[in-house]
N, C-alpha and C positions, 0 to 999 in steps of 0.2 A: 606466714601468710593466711593459714587455716585459722587461727586464733583471731588474726584481724576480720577475716570473713564473717565468723560466729559472732563477734561483737558487733560487726555490721549489721547483719541480719535481725538483730534484737532492736535496733534502733527504730523509732517511729517513721512512718513514711516520709513525713516532711524533712525530719532530719537525715534520712538516707539521700534524699533528693539533694539537700544542701551539700552533703558529704560528697556526694559523686561529681556534683559541679565544681567543688573546691579542689577535688583531687584531679581534674582535669583541666582547671585552669592554669593557663599560663602567663605569667607577668611580663612586663615589656621588655625585660632583660633577655628573654628567649629569643635567640637569632634564628633566622631562617637559613643562612649558609648560602653560599653559590651566588651567581648572578641572578639578579633579580629578586634577592631575598627582601624581607619586610623592612621598611625603613623605622628608623627610631622613633618613637612617639613619645609625647609627654604624658604626665600622669602615672597613675599605679593601677593596678588590677588586682582585686583582691575581693573574697568572701568573707563576710562575718557570720559565723554560725552561732546562734544562739538558741536556746530552749525553745522550741516552737516557731522559730522565725529564722528566715534566712535574708541576707542582704548581698547585693552584688554592686560596686561602685567602681567607676573608671571615669577618667577624664578624657575627652575627645580632642584628638588632633587630626581634623578631617579636612580633607581636600575640597575645594568648592563644587568639583563635579560630582560629590556624593559619594566619596570614599573610594579609596584604591586598595589594591592587596596588601595586606599588613595592618591596616588600619581597622579598629574598633568601630563597629556601625550600630547605631540605635535601632531596635527592632521594636514595634508596637503590635500587641497581639489583640485580636478582637475577642468580644465578650461571647462569641457564639462557639467558638473552638478555639483550641490552643493551636498556635501557627508558629512557624521557624522563619517568618518574615511576612511581608506583604507586597502585593504588586503596587506600583505607583498609583496613586488615586484610591486606593482601598480606605473605607473608613476605618478610623482608629476609636476604639472604644476604651482601652485601658487608660488608667490615669497616667500610669508611669512606664517608662520603657525598660524592658530587660536589654542589657548589654551584650554585644556578639563580639568575640575576639575572631576576627577574620583568620588569623594565621593558625591558630590553634584548633579552629573548627570546632569550637565549643560554644554554647549559649547558655542562658537561663531563660527558659519560655514560661511564660505566667499563665495558667490555666484560670480566666476569669472567674469561671463558675464556683472554683474553690478556692482562689487566691494561693494555690500551692506552687512553690517554685519546682518545675521539673526541668531536670538538665536536657540539652538537646544538641544533638551535632549533625543535624540534617543540613547545614548550609555547609557548602564546600570550603576549604581553605583557599587562601588567596583569591576569593570571590566575594565583591560586595554583595551582601544578603540579597538586597534588591533585586538583583540579577538572577540569584538561583532560585531562591525560596519561592514556591509556588510559581514555578516557571511555566509559561505557555510559549506558544510560537511568536506572540506579539512580544515578548521579552527576549526571545532567542532567535529571532529569523535571521538577523545579521550575523549570529555566530554559529551557524550550520554550515559546514563545508563538505565537500565531497573528498573521499578518499581515494586511493590509487591501487593499481594491481599490477606493479612492476616486478614483486618479488625480489630477486637479488639483481635485476638488470639495472645498470647505470645508463642514464641517456646524455651524459657531458661529462665534463671535468669536475673536480672536487669543489671547485668555487661554485660552479653553476647548480651542482647538486644541492649545497646548501642554500642557495637562493630560492631555488625551486621549494625546498622544504618549508623555508620561512613565509615564501608567499602563500603556500598552501594553508597553512595552519596558525599564521600570526591572527590573533583575536579570535580563534575558533575554540568553541565549547563542545559542538557534538559534531563528530566526524562520521558522516553518513557514507561507510565503506570501510575501507582497511587504512591503518595507520602504518605506514613503511617508513622507518627510519634506517637507511643504509648508506654507507660509504660517506660517512661525516667525519672529517679529521678533528684532531683536538683542538683546544683553545677556541671554540666556535661558542657563540653567544645563543644558547638554547632556552633561555628563559622564556621564549614565546610559547613553549610546549606547556607551560604551566597553566594556561587558560584551559587544556582539553579535560573534559571531564567525563566524556562517554564516547565509546567506539562502537560502531554497530557490527563490524566486521572482525578482523583479527589485528593484532598488535604484531609486528615484526620490528625487531631490532637487531641488525646484523652488519658485520664488516666495518665497524666504526672504532674510533680511536679516542673519543671523549672519555672523560671520566666519572661523569654522573649524569643519570638520565632523568631530567627534571619533570617527570609526569607526576608530580605530587597532587594534581587534583584529580587524577583519573580514578573515577569510583567505580565503573562497570564496563566490562567487555562483553558484548553481546552473542559473538561469536556466530552471527549470521552466516558469515562465509569464513572458512578455516584454511588456515595456512597449511599445504599439504593435504587437505581435507581432514586434519586430526587436531590442529593446535590453533587455540585462540590467542595464545601469548608465545612467542618464539624469540627467544634472545640467545644469539650464538656468533663465536668469531669476533668478539669486539675486543680486538687488542692488535697491536703492531708488532709482528714476529720478530723483527730486528730492533726493538727498543722495549723500554720498560714502563711503557704507558697504555692505557687501555681502561675498559669501563671497569670501574671499581665499587660503584653503589647504585643500586636501583632506587629511584626516588619515588617508590609507588605506594607512600605510605598511606593513602585513603583507599588503594585498590581492595574491595571486599567482595566482589561478585564477578564470576566469569560464567555468564548462563549456560553456554554451550562449548565444547571443546576443551582441550587439555592444554599442559603447559610444558614447553620444552626450554631449558636452561642449560647449555653444555659449551664448553670451550672457549670460556671467558677466563683467560689467564689470571687476571687481577681482581675478579670480582668477589666481594665479601657478602656474607650475611643471608644469600639467596637460599642457602640449605637449611637455615634456621626457621624459614617461613612454614607455617603450617598451610600447605597449598589445598588440602582437601577442605579446609575451612573457606577457601574462596570459590572453588568450582563448584558448581551446583549440582552436576552429575558425577556422583562418586565413582563411577566407571571410567571416567575421563583419564586419557593416558597422561601420565605424569613422569617426566624424566628431568631431574634437576640433579646435577653432578656435585658431589660435597665440595663446597668452598671454591668450585672450579679452578683448581690447581692453585689458588692464593694462598701463601703461607703468612702474610704480614696482617691477617685481619685481626681485628680487636675483638672483645665479646660485646654482646649486647649489654645496654644500660641494666643495672639491676632491677629497676621497676618493670622490666618487659617480660620477665619470667622465660627468657631464653629464646623469644622470638621477636626478630626485629628486621628493619629494613636498612637500619644504621645504627651507630654508636650511641646517640645521643636519646635523652630520655622522651622526647617527642618523635622518634622514630619507631616505637613499639609497633608490632602488629596488632590491629584490633580485631578481635574473634567475635563472630558474629552469628556462627552457625554451632559449631562443637562444642560450645559452652552452654547451649540452650538446655531448658527443661524439655523432656520428652515429648510433653504434650504439644510443644511447637512444631508447626508444619513447615516451618521455614527458618527465617532469620529471628534475632532477638536482640534486645538491648540490656539484658541482665540475665542473671540465672533461675529466675523464678517463673512459676507458670504465668503470673500476671506481667511478665516481661516479654511475652511473645509479641513479634511484629505482625502487622497484618499480612495475610497470604498473599498479598499483591506486591508485597516491597521487596525490592532487590538491594543486597549490599548493607543491609541492616537498617536500623530506625532508631527514633528517639522516644517513640510512645507506640501504643498499640493500634492506632486509627490509620486509615489508608491516607491520611495526610501528614503522617509522621516519618513517612519512608524517605530514606536517602537517595533511593533511585526506584524506578518502577520495573516490575518484570515485564509487564506488557505496555500499557500506555499513561502518559501523565494528563489527566484532565483538569487543567487550572489549579495543579497542586495536588489533586487527589489521583491514587493509584488505581486504575480501574482495568477490568478485564478486556473490555473494548469501549472504543469512543461512542457518543451518543449516536444511534444510526440515524439514516434519512428517513427511515419509517418506524413508528411505534404501533404496537398493538393496542387498539381501542376495544376494552372489554364491554363496551356498550353496543358499537355495531360489529363487534367480532371481525373486524378488519384491521390491516394495516394502514396507517394514514400518515401523512408528511409529518414530520416532526421538527417544529419551528427551533427546537435547542440543538439540532443536529451539527456535529462537527466532523471532520475529515481527519484521517491518521496522516501524519507526516512524521516518518521516523517513529519515534516512540513517544510522539507528542499528540494530543488532539486539538485542533485548531478551526477556528471558524471560517477561515479562508485559506485557501492554498497560496503559497508564493505565487507571484504574477507568471514567473516562467516555468511553471509546473501547470498539469492538467487533472481534471478531477476523474477518476475512475472509481462509479460506484462511491465508496466512502473513502477513497484512498487519495493522496496527492501522489502523481506519478509523473516521470519525466517525459515518457512517450506512451501512446496507446497500445494494446496489445495488437498482433496481426488481424484480429477478427473483429476490431472495432475501429471507429473513426472518430477524428476530432472534429467537434462543432462546437460553436457559440452560443450560449443562451444567456440573455441576460447579463453579458458581458463576462460570463463565466464560461471558460474553455472545458468541455467535458468529453469523455470518450462515450460513444454510442454504438450499439452493436449494429453490425453491417447487415443487410439483407442479403443472404446468399453470400455475396462478395462485396469487399470494401471498395468505395469509388477510387478509380485511378485513371486519370486524363492523361493521354498519349498524343503525341504529334501525328498529324494525318501526312498523307502522302502531299510533297510539295511544301511543306511547314516545317519551320525551325530545324530540327535534327535530321529531317528528311527533305529538307528543302530541295535537293539534287536529285530526289528519286521521282520516277514517272508512274511506277505501278507497285502494287505490292509484289513482291518476289521472293524467292530463297533466300536472299541475302539480307532481307528487313524484317520478315515476319515475325521473328521472334520478340521483335519490339513491340508486339501487341499482345503479349501475354498478359492476361488479367486486366486488360483494358476495359474500362466501364465507359468512357467519353473518349471520343476522337475530336482533338482540336483540328478541324480542317477536314480534309476529304479522303474516301477511299476509292481508288483506281484500280480496275482489274483488267489489264490487256493481255494480248497473246505472248508479249516478250516476258511477262511475270509468271504466267500459267505453264507455258512450255519452255521457258527458258530462253536465254539471249547468249548465243555462241559468240556473238561480237565482243560483248563485255564480260564473257567468262562466269555468267550466271545460269546456274543449272535450274532444270525443271522443278517446280513447286511439288512437293508432296500433298496430294489433296487432303490427307489427314491434318496437315499444319492448319488448314483453314478452320478448324474447330476453335481455334483461339479466338475467334469472333463471337463466340456463343457468349461472351460476357458484356458485349458491347450493347450499351442501352441508349446511346446517344452519338450522332454525328452531327457536329455542327456545321458542316459545309454541305457536300453531295455525295452520293453513292452512284458510281460509274461502273458498270459490268459490261464490258465488251468481250470478255472471255472466261470461260469457267471449264473445270474438269469434266471430261465428257462422260465420267463414272458418277457423276453428281447430277441428280435430277430435280433437284431443287435448291433454295436458299436457305435451308432451315439453319445454317449456321447463324444467322441473322434473327433466329427465333425468338429473342429477347431485344431486339430494336424497337425502341418506341418512339423516338424521335429524329426526324432528319430536319436539321435547323435552316439549311438553305442561306447560310450566312455569305458562302461563296458560292457561285453557279457554274455550270458548264454548259455556255451558251443558252443561259436562261434556265437550264433543266437542274433539278435538285435528285430527281431519281431517274436513271438511265438504265434499261436493261434491252441489249442490242444484239440480235442474230445470235442466240443461242439455241441451237436446234435440239439440244439435249434437255433443256429445262422444261418439266411439265407442270409445275406448281410452284408458287411462289413461297409459301409457307412463312410469311411474316406476320405470324398471328399477334405480335405484340405491337405492331405498328400503329400507333393512334392518332399521330400529328405529322403533316409535312408543313412546316412553319412557312416555308417561301418558296418560290420556284415551281416549274412545271415537272409532270411525270410525262416521261417518253418510254413506252413499251412496245417494241415493234420488231417485225421479221424472226419471233420466236416459234418456229414451226409446230413444237409440240407443246405448246404452252395452254392450259386450260385454267378455269376458275376465275381468270382475271375479269371477266365481263360481270361477275356476280358482286363485285365490291364496289361500294359507293363511294367512290374517290373523293369526291367534293366534300363529305365529311370530314375528311382528313386535312383538308385545307384550312388555313387560318386568314387568307386574304381573299377578297373578291376577284383579284386578277388573275389567279393561278388557273392553269389550264391542264387538261388530260390528252394526250395524243397516244391512243392505242389502236394499232392496226397491223395487219399481215401475221397475225398469230394464228392459231388453230381456229377452226370454225367451232363456235358453240354447240351447232348439230353435231359435229362429229364427237365432242367430248361426251355429249350426251349418250349418243349410241354406244361409246366406249365405257358408260357409267362412271365418268369422270365428272361427278356432281357433288355438289354439297351434301353433306350427311343429314338424314331427315329429322336430327336433333338440332340442326341449326335453324334459325328463324329466316325470315325472308330477307335479311339483311346482308346475305351472302356468306362467302368464305375464302378462305387463302389456300385451301387445299384439302384432300380427303381426309375422312375422320372426324369425330365429335371435338377434337380439340383444336380444329382449324376454323372453328365458326367466329363470325364478328359479333353475334350475340346468339343466346340460346331460345329455342321454342318453348321449353318447359323450365327446367332449373339448370343450375350450374354447380359443380363441385370444382373449384379451382380453376382451371382452363378449360376443363372439360365440360360439355354438355351432358346432361342425364335427365331421363325420363322422369324421376321421383327422387326424394332423399330417402335415406336409410333410418326412416323414422321407428319402424317396428321390427326390423331384421337386418342382418348382416354383423361382421365381426366388430365394425366401428359404427356406432350409432350416432344420429345427427337430429338436428333441428333445423327447420325452415326460416330463415330470415328473408322474408319477401320471395324472392325466386332464387337465393342463394343457399346451398346447403353447407351448414356448418357442424363441426363435430361437437359432441357434449363435452364438457370438461372432463379431464383425466380422472377426477375424483368421483365421478359417477359411477355407480355400478350397472354394468349392462343388465337390462331386465330381460325378461323372457319374450319370445317372439310375441307379436301382436300387443305388446305392452311398450309404452314409452319409456325411455330411458332419461330424457330432460325435455323441459319445455322452455329452454332459452340459454343464453351464455353464461358461463361462469359457474364456480362451485355452489352458488345459492339458488340455481335452478334444477339441480338433480332431484329426481322423483326419489332415489334412495341413494346413500352414501357407500362407496367402496370399502372405505376404512372406517374415519370416525365423522362425528357433526359437532362443530363447535359453533352454538348459535343456529344461523340458518346457512351456515356454510359446511360443505364436506371438506373435510382436511386428510392429509396422509397420516398424520398423529397430532395429539393433543398439544397445545402450546407448552413448550418446556423450555424455559428461559427466554422467552421473547421479550424484546425491551419495551416495556411500556411508558407512559408519559413520567412516571416517579419511580418506577422499580421493574423489576423483572416480573413476567407473568409465567405462572406454573400451573397446569391443570391436569387432572387426572381422567380416566375413561371410566364411565360406570358399565354395568353388564350390558345395557343397550347402546353402547359405543358412543354416548352422548359425552362431551367434555364439561367438567365442572371445576370451578377453581379450588385449588388447594388452600390449606389453612394460611394465613397471612404471614405467620412466622417461618414457613417452609421457604428455604433458600436454595434448594436441590432438587425441587420435585418432591412428588408425594404419590402414594397409592390410594389415598382415601382423604375424607373430609377434615379428619380430626388431626390435632397436632402431634399425635402418636403415630400418624400414618407419614409424617415427613421422611424423606430420604435423608440418611446422613445425619441423624439426631446427633446434636452436641454431646461429645463423649466429655467433655471437660466444661467446666464453669470459670471464667475469668472474673473474679470480683473486681469490683471499681478499686481503682488506687486509694481514693479519698472517698468516702461515703457521706461526709458531712463537712460543712464550712470549716476550713483550715483557717489557722491564723494568717495573718496578713503577710503578703510576701515583703512588703516593705516595711 
């Protein structure tokens, strides 16, 4: 082996590429084995290696639908970059196709600039190349399926268990979640599992009786969720105790990466070869927990094929373990496709690669953007170095699993830059331009609830202790709110207890009542209606004897405190016989009405003269427009300035812990990036970080920023800047990819500690 490797290293790059391809090529006689194996195909597959030239020939026996598993597929490669396939409709520049053996997972890719033959295995076995290579959601949308989280639970009998498994994963390529294969008896056709090439959660194989696990195309297990919080791959108890059958072989021949979590393989009585696998080459984290019981008690296992160097998934020559990490040069910071420094994979590759570029990866550590592995998908906003601002990115994409997509699936919703099944609790779903998005809620997310006498509360006559919990977090009441004495003080006849006054605070979230508000009873210790302080609209779609707001005979209420009420859409206002009520006479009620036939009937409340003598009048900071109660936060409008809901005499332009600027008669805070000035000096003269007098941290163009741009996505690249002594941000050298401390290339952070020479520096002999 060492002698062969020594001779191999002495060969020219082109000859080495030819030999690599020839060594991996499998002719038409190699069988796939098991159910669903490759069909026989006509023709012959071979490489002819000559000095300075290599050639691959193969006759095609292709199905009308463009190739099926086990069939060779023509691959064309663009002149701009080497590829391992092309999406349908992509332009073809190469004059001749390279041929791909889908079963053996090898190909010869032709780099058009150099015309050098470079072997490739980035397309998955048993997959047509046009489906896998340069995969994006448009090629894979129909092959993504949801995983499960049942662990060892069985929901039905063995027959239904198998049918459910097949229904979940037939024609599935990417499992979004966990792949759980449990309680499947022997002699079941599991060939449908061959389509799976990626699992985002964990893989669990347990309590089964079949002899072969046909996950031959599974390339990567991400381990976003782990079995028992430890394992990304768990295989155990796969045999029948009273029989001589069970799991004998793991068909995981292309599994080369477990991004997170460990491996647990135990108590598989008949399993072979699992102990020969170099699991440390597969798991990314060297500290991941590994537990693989040697040969799992099986005594009838054969040896690996002599070409496998003692590491294999099965006895055949095409079942050798592919090592992509432990065989790499020490300069590689991830996977590799050979033992040399020039054979390092791109840092975004997962599971190996066929070349050094981000388009040569077998799988992506983070995201796949139209065939290129990237740290993040193109963001909704990009940094404009001319305006020093984030601007809308017309090339933006969303993250969907490990893919970057232009559109989310129709049954998903967009949350910032990701496709999600549901919005988080602090956001609400809205539709803009036929796109469903998650938008942040103001304070609390909208929630519509049934009113008294409506739908689920059809039989209710009043708010009471039996139904008040139905109004928790409601922002809109579809119907009416009615408060009667049987609700406030209880109803002995119906067994309803008195209402706890504190419970009325649930109505602080209500912003709209579509019907009417009827208050004929109220707790004696509550002197206002401040629980409705956020109520903005009374719709009046249904009326109580023509009335939409009724407050009757409440001798304890002294002020309404409905400071958010801005509209009574229909119906009249009836406020009468409230002996302690003041402030009502200052409100211009007609300004709240939306029709000309609405009326106000207010009588037999406390005399305004008595209210004045008791100093129950509007705050001096209120305008002549009136108020809902005492204090500067109850004004209908302000005499001078307003800060939020509160009227103030002046804005904090020159003093105070929080400095402001005046926008008309409204006081607004200076941007958080503005440095607070000394007393008698302005901190800002307008909104935003570009109106600060002085920056609190750094200045990027006209804008004050918390830190200089460090990896912000620009139109065509990532933006890195450093701060000068005056705290102004300036661009790093164009070759800096991880930041800098100055303008020179020597100031780049993480200067390259190795130089990877190009494989071929001049025009190589023709591939063909």
